[in-house]
N, C-alpha and C positions, 0 to 999 in steps of 0.2 A: 310235356307231362313231367310231373314231379312225384317222387315216392319218398315216404318216410315212415317211421313207426313210433308209437308211443308205448311206454311201459307203465302199466297200472298194477303194481304189486307183481304177481307172477303171471299176469295176463298181458300179452302184447297185442296191440291193435295196429294193423297195417293200413296206411292211408295213401291213396293215389289221387292226385289232383290233375284233372284233365279239362282243359278249356274252362278254367275257373270253377269247376265243380269238384267237390271232394267225395270220394267213395271210400268207405271204411269196411274192414272185415277183421275178424279175429285172426291173429297170427299164432304164435306159440303160447301154450298154457302149461304150466308146471304146478302140480299140487302134490300132496303127500301120497296120493293113490293113483293119479293119472298124469300122463304127459302127452302133449300134442306138439309136434315139431317137424322139421324137415330133414331128409337125408341129404347131407352134403358130401363133398368129395373126401376121399381118404378117411372114411369112418368118422367124420365130424357131424354131430347132430347140431342143427342150426335153428335159429329163430327166423321169422319172416324176412327180417332185414339182412340175413346171411351171417350173423355173428354166431360163433360157436358157443353152445350152452352145455354140450356133453359129447359123448362118443357113442358109437353103435357098432354092432357086427351083425351080419346077415347069417343065419344058421341054415336056412332052407329056402329054395325058390321053386315055384311051380308055374306052369303055363295057365293062362286064363284067356282062352281063345275067343270067348264071347263078351269080353269086357270092352267097353268103349274108352276106358281110361288107360289101360296098359295091357300088354300081352303077357305079363308075368305079375305074380304076387309073391312077397317074401315074408318069412318069419324073421323078426328082428328083436335083438336084445339091445337095450340102450342104458347107459349110465349117466345120470344127471344128479348133481349135488350129493354124491355118495350113495345114491339109491339106484337099484336096477329095475328096469321096466321091460315087459315083453309085449309085443303086439305085431301088427302087420303094416306093410307099406307097399306101394306099387313101384317103388324103385327110386333111383337117384333124383333128387329135386322134388320128390313127391312127399306128401304128408305121411307122418307116422303117428299112429295112435297106440299107446301102450298103457298097460296096467302094472302096478307095483308087483314085483315078484316077492312072495312071502316065504 
């Protein structure tokens, strides 16, 4: 199995090759109003490939006992390219979706 990503402007596409077949999915996306990325270690916001694209901090976490993704959900503030976004994530290694803070 081989993994890689391609960058198309501010949109990243993650690609996994398994037994000669390619599987593609959206990775991180950064726009003027939204960001989708992953929570990495030590406050680093990363793309699908694990490269740092910004920073984040968790301001609140609560339990989600009926979720099949994670037992917690967190409120997150992230900084990318000098802009601040706020949104939610299920935790470390999980997807973060945020909107621009005005």
